[in-house]
N, C-alpha and C positions, 0 to 999 in steps of 0.2 A: 532643678532637682539638686540638692546638696548631697554630696557624697555618693551619687548614682553613678550610672554608667556613664555620663559624659565628663566625669571627673577623672576616668582612667582613659575613656575612648575617645578620639578625634570627633567632634561634633559633624563633621563632613561625610567621616565614616558612618555614623548613626543615621544622618540623612539618607546615603546611598543604601544601606542595609534597609531602612524603613520604605524606601522607594521599591526595594527587589520585594519586601513582603507584601506591599500594595499591589505589584503588578502580580504578582503569584495567585493572590488572592482573586482579583479581576479575572485572571486566566484559567485559574484551577478550581476556584470555590473554595469549599472547606472553611475553617475558621480563621481570622486574622492571628488568634494565639498559637494556634499549630504551626502555620507558617512563618511567625516570629521566631518560634523556639526552633524550628528547622535552621533558619538562618543564622540564630544566634549559635546553635550548635557546630556550623559548619566550618569552624576555625581548624588549625592545624590539630588542636588537642581532639575536638570532636565532642563527643558527650553530652550531657545535659548543661545547657546554658544556666546562668545565674536567673532567678526570678527577676529581679529588678531590670535585667538587662531587656528580658522578655517583654515584660510590662511595658518598659520605654517604646521598645521598637513596634508591639502592638498600637501604643497611643499615638504615636509619630504616624504610623501608618494609616490608622484613622482619620488624622488631621489631612493627611495626603489626598486621601478619597473622599473626604468631604469639602476639600477643596477644587477639587478636581470638577470640570463640567458633567452636568448629568447625561449629555447625550455626545460624547467623544472630544477627540482632538479638536480644538477651536481651528486651527490652518485646515483641517477636513472640511468642518463645517462651514468655514469661508469659502472654500473653493464649492461645496455643493451649492451653497447660496448664491454663488456668482456663477452658474453653470450655463446660462445661456450668453451672457456677456463674455465669457471664458473662451468660447468656442470663435477660432477665427472665420470669416466669411468663406463661403466656398467660392472658388475661382474656377471659372470654366473657360479653357483655352479657346479662343475663337479668332481666326484669321481677318485680315482688312477686310475682306468682301462680306465677311457675316455682320462685323461692326458697321459698316455703310449701310447695310439692310434695315436696322434698327432703326 
């Protein structure tokens, strides 16, 4: 985007803000645009954010949501998938006499 928000704002800040928009959207519902406007206007001056910034945050948040796994965090999914193998065997303490009886 030429002359857009990233010409003035650090791209890393845009990505962090877009991540915050996506997280708010997942947690609270509503619209991406409303969350983008709220986050973009949350600066020291507050007030209304420029439309180009709100549109950029909305587009980046939409891309982040589209790239996210449909069913949650990949680490959490792997943990769930490996459930039986991830449990340690149960150990029952037995004395020497009980071991010899087996």
